[in-house]
TIZABA-114752 format. One line per 10 residues: number of its first residue (from 1); for each residue x, y, z of N, C-alpha, C. Coordinates in steps of 0.2 Angstrom, whole numbers. Each point is the difference from the previous one (the first is absolute). Example, Ala and Ser with C-alpha at 12.3 -4.5 7.8 and 13.67 -1.06 7.14 Angstrom:
1> 66/-28/39/-4/6/0/4/6/0 | -2/5/-4/4/6/1/-4/5/3 .
***
This chain:
1> 112/-31/21/-1/6/-3/-5/4/5 | 0/6/2/-5/3/5/0/8/-2 | -4/2/-5/0/6/-2/-7/3/3 | -3/4/-5/-6/2/1/-6/-6/1 | 3/-4/-5/-4/-6/0/-1/-4/6 | 5/1/5/0/-5/5/0/-7/0 | 4/-3/-2/0/-8/-1/3/-3/6 | -5/-4/2/2/-4/7/0/-8/-2 | 2/-4/5/2/-7/1/-8/-3/0 | -1/-5/-5/-6/-4/0/-1/-3/6 .
11> -6/-1/3/-2/-5/6/-5/-4/-2 | -3/-3/6/-5/-5/0/-6/4/-3 | -4/-5/-5/-7/3/-3/-4/-6/-2 | -5/2/-2/-6/-5/-2/1/1/-8 | -3/-5/-4/1/-1/-7/-7/-1/-3 | -3/4/-4/-6/-2/-3/1/-2/-9 | -2/-5/-2/0/-1/-8/-5/2/-4 | -6/3/3/-5/2/-5/0/7/1 | -4/3/-6/0/8/-1/-6/1/-4 | -4/6/2/-5/1/-5/1/6/-3 .
21> 6/2/-2/3/6/-4/4/-3/-6 | -1/1/-6/4/-2/-5/3/7/-4 | 7/-1/0/3/7/-3/3/-2/-7 | 1/5/-4/3/-1/-7/8/1/2 | 4/-1/-4/8/1/1/1/8/2 | 3/0/5/1/7/2/5/4/-5 | -1/6/-1/4/4/-4/3/6/4 | 7/1/-1/3/5/3/-2/6/-3 | -2/6/3/-1/7/-2/6/2/-4 | -2/4/-5/4/3/-4/5/6/4 .
31> 6/2/-4/4/5/3/-3/7/1 | -7/1/-1/-3/5/2/-1/0/7 | 0/-6/3/-2/-1/7/6/-3/4 | 3/-5/-3/6/-3/4/7/3/-3 | 5/0/4/6/3/0/5/-4/1 | 6/2/0/6/-4/2/1/1/8 | -5/2/4/1/0/7/-7/-5/3 | -4/2/4/-3/-5/3/-8/2/1 | -6/-3/-2/-6/3/-2/-4/-4/6 | -4/2/4/-4/-2/5/-7/2/0 .
41> -4/-3/4/-6/2/4/-5/4/-6 | -1/-4/-6/-5/3/-5/-7/1/3 | -4/5/-2/-7/1/2/-3/5/-5 | -6/-3/-2/-3/3/-7/-5/4/2 | -2/6/-3/-7/3/1/-6/-3/-2 | -5/1/2/-6/-5/-1/-2/1/-8 | 2/5/-3/-1/1/-7/5/-4/-5 | 5/-2/4/5/-3/-3/4/3/-5 | 1/7/1/4/4/-4/6/3/4 | 0/-1/6/7/4/4/2/-6/4 .
51> 7/-2/-1/3/-5/4/5/3/4 | -1/0/6/6/2/5/4/-6/2 | 7/2/1/4/-7/3/5/5/4 | 4/-5/4/6/3/4/8/-2/-5 | 3/4/1/7/-1/-3/6/1/4 | 3/-6/1/7/0/4/6/2/-3 | 5/2/3/7/1/-4/1/3/-6 | -5/6/0/1/4/-6/3/6/2 | 5/2/-5/4/6/1/-5/7/1 | -6/-2/-4/-4/7/0/-5/0/6 .
61> 0/-4/5/-5/0/5/2/5/4 | -5/3/4/2/6/5/5/-2/6 | 5/2/-1/6/-1/5/5/-5/-2 | -1/-1/-7/4/-5/-4/0/-7/1 | 3/-4/-3/0/-7/-1/-1/-4/5 | 3/2/6/-1/-5/6/-5/4/5 | -3/4/-1/-4/4/5/-7/-3/3 | -2/-5/-6/-6/-4/2/-4/0/-7 | -7/-3/0/-3/-1/-5/-4/7/-2 | -1/1/-5/-5/5/-3/-6/-1/-3 .
71> -4/3/-1/-7/-1/-3/1/2/-8 | -1/-4/-4/-1/2/-7/-6/-2/-3 | -1/3/-6/-7/-1/-2/-1/0/-9 | -3/-4/-2/0/0/-8/-8/0/-1 | -2/3/-5/-6/0/-2/-1/-2/-8 | -6/-2/-2/0/-4/-6/-3/6/-6 | 3/-1/-4/-1/5/-7/-8/-2/-2 | -2/5/-6/-5/-2/-3/-2/-7/-3 | 6/-4/-1/1/-6/-4/-1/-5/6 | 1/3/6/-1/-8/5/8/-1/2 .
81> 4/3/-2/8/-1/1/2/4/6 | 5/-3/4/2/3/6/7/5/-2 | -2/7/2/5/5/-2/6/-1/5 | 6/2/-1/5/0/3/-1/4/8 | 3/-5/5/-2/2/6/3/6/3 | -3/4/4/3/6/3/0/0/9 | 5/3/2/1/1/7/-6/5/3 | -3/-2/5/-5/5/2/3/6/4 | 7/0/0/4/4/4/-3/2/6 | 0/8/2/0/1/7/-8/0/2 .
91> -4/-1/-4/-7/-1/1/-1/-6/6 | 2/-6/-2/1/-6/5/5/-3/1 | 7/2/-2/5/-3/2/5/4/5 | 4/-3/3/5/4/4/5/-6/0 | 5/1/5/6/-3/0/-1/-7/6 | -7/-1/0/-1/-7/3/-3/-4/-5 | -3/-6/2/-3/-4/-5/-7/1/-1 | -2/1/-5/-8/2/-2/-2/-5/-5 | -7/0/2/-4/-5/-5/-7/2/0 | -4/-1/-6/-7/0/1/-2/-6/2 .
101> -6/1/5/-2/-6/4/-8/-1/-1 | -3/5/-5/-7/0/0/-2/6/-4 | -5/-2/-4/-3/5/-4/-8/0/1 | -3/6/1/-8/-1/1/-3/-2/-8 | -7/-1/1/-3/-2/-6/1/4/-7 | -1/7/2/-1/5/-6/8/3/-1 | 5/-1/3/6/2/0/2/6/2 | -4/2/5/0/8/2/3/0/7 | 3/-6/4/4/-1/4/4/-5/1 | 7/0/1/5/-4/-1/3/-1/8 .
111> 1/-7/2/3/-1/6/7/-1/-1 | 4/1/5/7/1/-1/3/-3/8 | 6/-2/-1/5/-2/5/6/4/-2 | 3/3/4/3/-1/7/-1/7/4 | 6/3/0/1/5/4/-1/7/-4 | -6/4/3/0/7/-3/-1/5/7 | 3/5/-1/0/6/6/1/-3/7 | 6/-5/-1/3/-3/5/-5/-5/4 | -4/-2/-3/-6/-4/3/1/-8/-4 | 2/-4/3/1/-6/-5/-7/-6/1 .
121> -2/-2/-6/-5/-5/0/-4/2/-7 | -7/0/0/-4/1/-5/-3/8/-2 | 0/1/-5/-2/8/-2/-5/-2/-6 | -3/6/-2/-4/0/-5/1/7/-4 | -1/0/-7/2/6/-4/-7/1/-4 | -4/5/0/-6/1/-4/2/4/-6 | -4/-2/-6/0/2/-6/-5/7/0 | 3/6/-2/-5/6/-1/3/4/-6 | -5/1/-4/1/4/-6/7/-2/-3 | -1/-7/-2/7/-4/-2/6/0/3 .
131> 0/2/6/7/1/3/0/-4/7 | 4/-5/1/0/-4/8/3/5/5 | -5/-1/6/2/4/5/6/-3/4 | 3/5/4/4/-3/5/-2/-6/5 | 3/-5/0/-1/-6/4/-2/2/7 | -6/-2/3/-3/1/7/0/-7/4 | 3/2/6/0/-7/4/-6/-3/3 | 0/-7/0/-6/-3/2/2/-4/6 | -2/1/5/1/-3/8/-2/-8/0 | 4/-4/-1/-3/-7/1/5/-4/6 .
141> -4/-1/5/3/-2/7/4/-7/-1 | 5/-1/4/2/-7/1/4/-3/-7 | 3/5/-4/5/-3/-6/6/2/3 | 5/-6/-1/6/1/1/4/2/-5 | 3/7/1/3/4/-4/7/-1/0 | 3/-5/5/6/0/1/4/-6/-6 | -4/-3/-3/2/-6/-4/-3/0/-7 | 1/-4/-4/-3/0/-7/-8/-1/2 | -4/4/-4/-8/0/0/-1/1/-7 | -6/-5/-2/-3/1/-7/-7/1/2 .
151> -4/4/-4/-6/3/1/-4/0/-6 | -7/-4/0/-4/1/-6/-7/4/2 | -2/5/-2/-6/3/2/-5/-1/-6 | -6/-3/3/-6/-2/-4/-3/6/-4 | -2/0/-5/-3/7/-4/-5/3/5 | -4/-4/3/-5/3/5/2/4/5 | 5/-1/2/5/4/6/-4/-3/7 | -1/-7/0/-3/-2/6/4/-6/3 | 5/-3/-5/4/-6/2/7/3/-2 | 4/-2/5/7/0/-1/3/-7/1 .
161> 4/-2/-4/4/-7/1/7/3/1 | 3/-2/5/7/0/2/4/-6/1 | 7/1/-2/6/-5/1/4/3/5 | 1/-3/5/5/3/4/2/-5/5 | 6/2/5/1/-5/5/-3/2/7 | -6/-1/3/-3/1/5/2/-4/7 | -3/2/5/3/-4/6/-2/-6/0 | -7/-1/-3/-3/-7/-1/1/-4/-7 | 6/2/-3/2/-3/-6/2/-7/1 | -2/-4/-4/3/-8/0/8/0/-2 .
171> 2/4/-5/7/-1/-1/2/8/-2 | 1/0/-7/2/7/-4/-6/3/0 | 1/4/-6/-7/5/0/-6/-5/-1 | -6/2/3/-5/-3/0/-6/5/-4 | -5/-3/-2/-7/4/-4/-4/3/6 | -1/5/1/-6/3/4/-6/3/-3 | -5/3/4/-5/4/-4/-2/5/5 | -2/6/-2/-2/6/4/-6/1/-4 | -6/2/4/-6/1/-3/-3/7/3 | -4/3/-4/-2/7/2/-6/-1/4 .
181> -1/3/6/-6/-2/4/-5/6/-1 | -6/-1/3/-5/4/-2/1/9/1 | 5/0/4/1/7/2/6/3/-5 | 2/-5/-5/5/3/-4/7/-1/2 | 1/-3/6/8/-2/2/1/-7/-2 | 7/0/-1/3/-7/-2/1/-4/7 | -1/-7/-1/0/-4/5/9/-1/0 | 1/-3/6/7/-4/0/1/-6/-4 | 6/0/-3/0/-6/-4/-1/-6/3 | -3/-5/-3/-2/-7/2/4/-5/-4 .
191> 3/-4/4/3/-6/-4/-5/-4/-4 | 2/-3/-6/-5/-3/-4/0/-7/3 | 5/-2/4/1/-7/2/3/-5/-4 | 1/-7/3/4/-5/-2/0/-3/-7 | -7/1/-3/-2/-3/-6/4/4/-5 | 1/7/1/4/4/-5/7/0/3 | 2/2/5/6/3/4/3/-7/2 | 8/1/-2/4/-6/2/6/3/3 | 5/-5/1/6/2/3/5/4/-4 | -2/0/-7/4/3/-5/-3/6/0 .
201> -1/4/-6/-2/7/-2/-7/0/-4 | -4/4/2/-5/2/-5/0/6/-1 | 0/2/-7/0/8/-2/-4/0/-5 | 0/7/-3/-3/3/-6/-7/-2/-1 | -4/2/5/-7/-2/-1/-4/4/-3 | -4/-4/-4/-6/4/-5/-7/-3/1 | -5/4/1/-8/-3/1/-3/1/-7 | -5/-5/-1/-4/1/-5/-5/5/1 | -4/3/-7/-3/5/1/-7/-2/5 | -2/-6/1/-6/-2/3/3/-2/8 .
211> 6/2/1/2/-2/7/1/-8/2 | -1/-5/-4/-1/-6/1/6/-3/-2 | 5/2/-3/7/-5/-2/6/5/2 | 5/-3/3/5/3/1/7/-4/-4 | 4/4/-3/5/-2/-2/6/3/3 | 6/-5/1/6/3/3/6/-3/-2 | 6/1/2/6/-4/-1/3/-3/6 | 2/-5/0/2/-4/6/6/-5/-2 | 5/0/6/4/-6/-2/-1/-5/6 | -5/-1/3/-2/-3/7/-4/-6/-3 .
221> -4/2/-7/-5/-6/-2/4/-3/-5 | 0/-6/-2/5/-4/-5/-2/2/-6 | 6/1/-3/-1/3/-7/5/-3/-5 | 2/5/-5/6/-3/-4/7/3/1 | 1/2/5/6/3/1/1/6/5 | 1/5/-2/-1/6/5/-7/2/2 | -1/7/2/-7/2/0/-5/-2/-5 | -5/-3/0/-5/-1/-5/-7/4/2 | -5/1/-5/-6/4/1/-5/-5/1 | -4/2/5/-6/-4/2/-6/3/0 .
231> -5/-4/1/-7/3/2/-4/-3/4 | -5/2/4/-4/-3/4/-7/4/1 | -5/-3/1/-6/2/1/-4/2/7 | -3/5/0/-2/1/7/-6/-4/1 | -2/-3/6/-4/-5/2/-5/5/5 | -7/-2/-1/-5/2/4/-1/8/1 | 3/3/-3/0/7/1/4/3/5 | 5/-5/2/5/1/5/7/3/-2 | 3/4/4/8/2/-3/5/-4/4 | -3/-5/5/5/-6/3/-1/-7/-4 .
241> -4/-1/-4/-2/-6/-2/1/0/-9 | 5/-5/-1/2/1/-7/1/-7/-2 | -1/-1/-8/2/-6/-2/7/-2/-1 | 2/-6/-1/7/-2/-1/3/4/-6 | 6/3/2/3/4/-6/2/-5/-5 | -1/3/-7/1/-4/-6/5/4/-3 | 5/-4/-3/5/2/-4/-2/1/-7 | 2/7/-3/-3/2/-6/3/-4/-6 | 4/-5/0/3/-4/-4/7/3/-3 | 3/-5/-4/6/0/-3/1/6/-6 .
251> -6/2/-3/0/6/-5/2/6/4 | -3/2/5/0/6/4/7/-1/4 | 1/-6/4/5/0/5/6/-4/-3 | 6/2/2/6/-3/-2/5/-2/7 | 6/-3/-2/4/-1/5/3/6/4 | -1/6/-4/2/7/4/-5/3/3 | 1/6/2/-5/4/4/-5/3/-4 | -6/-2/1/-6/2/-3/-6/4/4 | -1/7/-2/-4/3/6/-4/5/-3 | -4/4/4/-3/6/-2/-6/-2/-5 .
261> -3/-4/1/-6/-2/-5/-6/4/0 | -2/3/-5/-6/4/-1/-4/-2/-5 | -7/-1/1/-4/-2/-5/-5/6/-3 | -1/1/-6/-4/5/-3/-4/-5/-4 | -7/1/0/-5/-5/-4/3/-6/-2 | 3/-1/-6/3/-7/-1/7/1/-2 | 4/6/2/5/-1/-1/4/1/7 | 6/-4/0/5/0/7/6/4/-2 | 2/3/5/7/2/1/4/-1/6 | 6/-2/-1/4/-2/5/7/2/-1 .
271> 4/-1/6/7/2/-1/4/-7/1 | 6/-1/-4/3/-6/1/7/2/-2 | 5/-5/3/8/1/-2/2/-6/-4 | -5/-3/-4/2/-7/-2/4/2/-6 | 0/6/-4/4/2/-5/5/5/2 | 8/-2/-1/5/5/1/1/1/8 | -3/-4/5/1/1/6/-3/7/4 | -4/2/-4/-2/8/1/-7/1/1 | -4/3/3/-6/1/0/-4/3/-6 | -5/-3/-4/-2/2/-5/-8/0/1 .
281> -4/4/-5/-8/-2/1/-1/-4/-5 | -6/-3/1/-2/-6/-6/-8/2/1 | -4/-3/-6/-7/0/0/-2/-7/-3 | -5/-2/1/-3/-7/-1/-6/1/-1 | -4/-3/-5/-8/0/0/-1/-6/5 | -7/1/3/-2/-5/4/-8/-3/-1 | -1/-6/1/-6/-2/-1/-1/-4/6 | -8/-2/1/-1/-4/6/-2/-7/-2 | 1/-5/3/-3/-7/-1/-3/-3/6 | -4/-5/0/-3/-3/5/3/-6/3 .
291> 2/1/7/4/-5/3/-4/-7/-1 | 3/-5/-3/-1/-7/0/1/-3/7 | 7/0/2/2/-4/6/6/4/2 | 1/0/7/5/3/4/5/-5/4 | 5/0/0/3/-4/4/6/3/5 | 1/-1/5/4/3/5/6/-4/4 | 4/4/1/6/-5/3/1/3/6 | -2/-3/6/0/2/7/4/-4/4 | 3/2/5/4/-4/5/-4/1/7 | -6/-5/1/-3/-1/5/3/-2/7 .
301> -3/0/6/2/-3/5/-2/-8/0 | 3/-5/2/-2/-6/-2/-5/-2/5 | -4/-6/0/-5/-3/3/2/0/8 | 7/-3/0/2/0/7/1/5/3 | 3/6/-2/2/6/1/-7/4/3 | -6/-1/-4/-6/3/2/-2/-4/6 | 0/-7/0/-2/-4/6/4/3/6 | 6/1/0/4/2/5/-2/7/3 | -2/5/-4/-2/5/2/-7/2/3 | -4/-4/-3/-7/0/3/-2/-5/4 .
311> 5/-6/1/-1/-5/5/-4/-6/-2 | -3/-1/-5/-3/-4/-4/-1/0/-7 | -3/-6/-3/0/0/-8/-7/2/-1 | -1/4/-4/-8/2/-1/0/1/-7 | -6/-1/-4/-2/2/-7/0/6/0 | 4/2/-6/0/9/-2/-4/2/-5 | -4/-7/-3/-5/3/-6/-6/2/3 | -2/5/-3/-6/3/2/-6/-1/-6 | -4/-5/0/-5/-1/-5/-7/3/0 | -1/4/-5/-7/3/1/-4/-4/-4 .
321> -7/1/4/-6/-2/-4/0/2/-7 | -3/-4/-5/0/4/-7/-5/6/1 | 3/4/-4/-3/7/0/0/4/6 | 3/-1/5/1/2/7/6/4/1 | 0/6/4/6/3/2/-1/0/8 | -4/-4/3/-1/0/7/4/-6/4 | 4/2/5/4/-5/4/-5/-3/4 | 0/-6/2/-3/-3/4/4/0/8 | -5/0/5/3/1/6/7/-4/2 | 0/-6/-3/6/-5/0/6/3/-3 .
331> -1/3/-5/5/2/-4/3/7/3 | -5/4/3/2/6/4/5/-1/5 | -3/-6/4/5/-2/5/6/-3/-2 | 0/-3/-5/7/-2/-3/4/6/-1 | -2/5/-4/5/6/-1/1/3/6 | -4/1/5/1/3/6/6/-4/4 | 0/-6/0/4/-5/4/7/2/-3 | 0/-1/-7/7/0/-4/3/7/1 | -5/7/0/3/6/0/0/2/7 | -2/-3/5/1/2/6/7/-4/3 .
341> 2/-5/-4/6/-4/3/6/4/-4 | -1/4/-5/5/4/-4/0/7/1 | -5/2/4/0/8/1/6/4/2 | 4/-3/5/7/4/2/5/-3/-4 | 0/-5/-4/4/-1/-4/0/3/-7 | 2/6/0/-1/5/-5/5/0/-7 | 4/-5/2/6/-2/-5/-4/-5/-6 | -6/-2/3/-4/-5/-4/-5/3/-5 | 0/-1/-6/-5/3/-4/-4/-5/-3 | -6/3/-1/-6/-5/-3/-1/0/-7 .
351> -1/-6/-3/-1/1/-8/-7/-3/-1 | -4/3/-3/-7/-2/-1/1/-2/-7 | -1/-7/-3/1/-2/-6/-8/-2/-3 | -2/4/-5/-6/-2/-3/0/-4/-6 | -4/-5/-1/0/-4/-6/-7/1/-4 | 1/1/-6/-7/1/-4/2/7/-4 | -8/1/-3/0/5/-5/0/7/5 | 2/5/-3/0/6/3/-7/2/0 | -2/3/5/-8/2/1/-1/4/7 | -5/3/-1/-2/4/6/-1/-5/5 .
361> -3/-6/-1/0/-5/6/6/-2/3 | 5/0/-3/7/-2/2/3/5/4 | -1/6/-3/2/6/4/-3/1/6 | -7/-1/1/-5/1/6/3/-5/5 | 2/-8/-2/3/-4/4/6/1/3 | 5/4/-4/6/2/3/-2/5/4 | -5/5/0/-1/5/4/-1/-2/6 | -5/-6/0/-3/-2/7/5/-2/4 | 5/-5/-2/6/-3/3/5/6/4 | 1/5/-6/4/5/3/-3/5/6 .
371> -7/0/-1/-4/3/6/1/-5/7 | -1/-6/-2/1/-4/6/7/-1/4 | 4/1/-5/8/1/4/0/7/2 | -2/4/-2/0/8/2/-3/-1/7 | -6/-3/1/-3/0/6/5/-3/6 | 5/-4/-2/4/-2/5/6/5/1 | 0/3/-4/6/5/1/6/0/-7 | -2/-5/-4/5/-1/-6/-1/6/-5 | 5/4/-1/-1/6/-4/1/-2/-7 | -2/5/-5/1/-2/-7/6/0/-2 .
381> 5/3/3/7/1/-1/3/-7/0 | -3/-6/4/2/-7/1/-4/-5/-5 | -3/4/-4/-4/-4/-5/2/0/-8 | 2/-5/-3/1/-1/-8/-6/-3/-3 | -2/2/-5/-5/-4/-3/3/-3/-7 | -3/-6/-2/3/-3/-6/-6/-4/-3 | 0/1/-7/-7/-3/-2/4/-4/-6 | -3/-8/0/3/-3/-7/-8/-1/-4 | 2/1/-6/-7/0/-4/1/-6/-5 | -3/-6/1/0/-5/-4/-6/-4/-1 .
391> -2/-1/-6/-8/-2/-2/-1/-6/4 | 3/-5/2/-2/-6/4/1/1/8 | 1/6/2/2/0/7/-7/1/4 | 0/-3/6/-6/1/5/0/7/2 | -6/4/-3/0/7/2/-3/2/5 | -1/-4/5/-2/1/7/4/-1/6 | 7/1/-2/4/-2/4/6/6/2 | 1/1/6/6/5/2/4/-4/4 | 7/1/0/4/-4/5/5/7/2 | 1/-2/7/4/5/4/7/-3/1 .
401> 4/3/-3/7/-1/0/5/4/5 | 6/-1/1/3/5/5/7/1/-3 | 4/4/1/7/2/-2/3/5/4 | 6/-1/1/4/5/3/2/7/-4 .
***
């Protein structure tokens, strides 16, 4: 199946068996929201009273059933129940595929995708005297408008997450970020790197309010079948360094296509075709729990392969003095030696595996190793971070591994 949902073949991935989000059993939203057609891309206003989503294959869409997706909206009544959804009609919809991709904090500006006034990309609509204005185009450089593009605009309007197939993509659609600079201009989209992006596709990005956690759908990370929903955390305030993606688990994900995750306070919304082989919107309550242990399944290069690459067998364990995040001169030389040998072998990626309790000290230790690798010319896009949290582990060790 390849409809507006874009189902692809599953490819190589990594697998994580731990998570720090606990979900209730998802509930399919009622007939006020879901129809006999397909519902996608839910997005809730900050006050929780207005739900926007896209509907595909509906006869009342602008241009008819096969013209593309339209934006529909449902509001809560005084009793907190969703009212029957209505088409936003000519305000935000046309014969192209349209979607709400962001709402500002006070719900006076809504960000929109796709083509208005013959300009394809991102637009915004302002609320004035209770009426939404005509969409106005926002110029964002470097967006591939010739293929599938998915976008999420943060409420602060300073970060835009983009799913597209760029010239530097690892496979199908990759995730990118565009930031607003000090002059109010948007930067060219930057690839988020191989920790997140794979040979498969990564789509439907959603960024948390604090801009530290990214949710997305992928068929390139190991899951339960077709595309699953994952999340990862931004590290060291960098947009290039991310924790290893974690699967949201079998309550949210299924063997079918699961995507378009959106989190509002403690309520999650997402789209799935796990019922009736068509996309419906679901909601689930979410709570957080503390990680006790994480286990990862990785295919590293063997010791012999590493020895052949760097010409000798060396210890790849960096053991810090207790309470210290400072590298010794010998450790700096070791990292320099390894990185220099692999500098031009760009197909080889570095895996930094930290053992012990999650803490600022551990983050500082990872940071000094990343800084040392950077001094040789190893970019963040070649580095993945992994942490095992076990009570009896030596908390002063970081091991450097490699993979293709």
